[in-house]
C-alpha positions as CSV (number, residue, x, y, z in Angstrom):
1,M,-12.9,-63.8,-36.8
2,T,-13.9,-64.8,-40.3
3,T,-14.5,-62.4,-43.1
4,M,-15.9,-62.8,-46.7
5,Q,-15.7,-60.1,-49.4
6,Y,-18.2,-60.0,-52.2
7,A,-17.7,-58.2,-55.5
8,G,-20.5,-56.5,-57.4
9,P,-21.9,-53.0,-58.0
10,I,-21.0,-52.3,-54.3
11,A,-18.5,-53.9,-52.1
12,V,-19.9,-56.0,-49.2
13,V,-17.8,-57.6,-46.4
14,T,-19.4,-59.9,-43.8
15,I,-17.7,-60.3,-40.5
16,G,-18.2,-63.4,-38.3
17,I,-17.2,-62.7,-34.7
18,E,-16.7,-65.7,-32.4
19,P,-17.6,-65.9,-28.7
20,G,-15.0,-64.3,-26.6
21,E,-13.8,-61.9,-29.3
22,M,-13.9,-58.2,-28.6
23,L,-16.5,-56.5,-30.8
24,L,-14.9,-53.2,-31.6
25,E,-11.3,-54.6,-31.9
26,T,-12.5,-57.3,-34.3
27,I,-14.4,-54.8,-36.5
28,R,-11.3,-52.6,-36.6
29,E,-9.1,-55.6,-37.6
30,A,-11.5,-56.5,-40.4
31,L,-11.5,-52.9,-41.6
32,K,-7.7,-52.9,-41.7
33,K,-7.6,-56.4,-43.4
34,H,-9.9,-55.2,-46.3
35,S,-8.5,-51.6,-46.5
36,I,-11.9,-50.1,-45.7
37,K,-11.9,-46.4,-45.1
38,N,-15.7,-45.8,-45.0
39,G,-18.6,-48.0,-44.5
40,V,-21.9,-48.8,-42.7
41,V,-23.0,-51.6,-40.4
42,V,-26.2,-52.9,-42.0
43,S,-27.2,-55.4,-39.4
44,G,-26.0,-57.4,-36.4
45,I,-27.3,-60.7,-35.0
46,G,-26.2,-62.1,-31.6
47,T,-25.8,-61.1,-28.0
48,L,-23.1,-59.2,-26.1
49,K,-22.0,-59.5,-22.6
50,S,-19.6,-57.5,-20.5
């Protein structure tokens, strides 16, 4: 997982999820890393497999 945080009028965090990483667990890890309590997923690009 890679994350980048941008400062500005609103806070934006991008999350890069690598193949083989679990989607929900990785998002939760990023939320914890950046102390995010509330947010919204604006977009997602890629594919998922079970």
